[in-house]
C-alpha positions in Angstrom: 0.0 0.0 0.0 1.1 3.5 -0.8 2.3 5.5 2.3 -0.1 8.4 1.4 -3.1 6.1 1.4 -1.9 4.5 4.6 -1.5 7.9 6.3 -5.0 9.0 5.2 -6.4 6.0 7.1 -4.9 7.0 10.4 -7.1 7.9 13.3 -7.0 11.3 14.9 -4.5 10.1 17.5 -2.5 8.4 14.8 -2.3 11.6 12.9 -1.1 13.4 16.0 1.6 10.7 16.5 2.7 11.1 12.9 3.0 14.9 13.5 5.1 14.3 16.6 7.2 11.7 14.9 7.9 13.6 11.6 11.4 14.7 12.7 12.4 11.1 13.0 10.9 9.7 9.8 11.2 12.6 7.2 11.3 12.2 4.3 8.3 9.8 4.3 8.9 7.0 1.8 6.3 6.3 -0.8 5.8 2.7 0.2 3.8 1.8 3.4 6.1 -1.1 4.3 9.1 1.2 3.9 7.5 3.7 6.2 7.1 1.1 8.9 10.8 0.1 8.4 11.8 3.7 8.8 9.7 4.0 12.0 11.4 0.9 13.3 14.8 2.5 12.6 13.6 5.7 14.3 12.5 3.6 17.4 16.0 2.1 17.6 17.6 5.5 17.4 15.4 7.0 20.1 15.9 4.0 22.4 19.7 4.2 21.9 19.7 8.0 22.5 17.7 7.6 25.7 19.9 4.8 27.0 23.0 6.9 26.3 21.5 10.0 28.0 20.7 7.9 31.1 24.1 6.2 31.1 26.2 9.4 30.8 24.0 12.1 32.4 21.8 10.2 34.7 19.0 12.1 33.1 15.7 10.4 32.6 14.5 11.7 29.2 10.9 12.0 28.1 9.3 9.0 26.4 7.0 11.2 24.3 8.8 10.5 21.0 9.2 6.8 21.8 5.5 6.4 22.8 4.3 8.3 19.7 6.5 6.1 17.4 5.3 2.9 19.0 1.6 3.9 18.7 2.1 5.0 15.1 3.9 1.8 14.1 1.2 -0.2 15.8 -1.7 1.6 14.1 0.0 1.5 10.6 0.7 -2.3 11.0 -3.0 -2.8 12.0 -4.2 -0.9 8.9 -1.9 -2.9 6.6 -3.1 -6.2 8.1 -6.7 -5.3 7.5 -6.1 -4.5 3.8 
C-alpha cells in the first residue's frame, strides 16, 4: 500500500503521533512497508539515545517520542493487516 493512502487512514491520534514523529521519519517513503521500516529505525535511534543519556548524564529523558513512534507503528501495521 502507498504510504499516502496509509496515512489517510490514520485515526486522529495516529495523525497526532505522525506529526510528533515527523522529525524522525522525514522524508516519508512512498511505500507503506518502507514507512514502517523507517519507523522501526527511528525507534532504535530514540531508544539508543535515551539509553546513552541515562548512562552518561543520569537524566531520565521523556518518552513522548518513543511512545508516539510505538503507537504510530502499531496503528500502521494494523491498517496494513486489514487491507
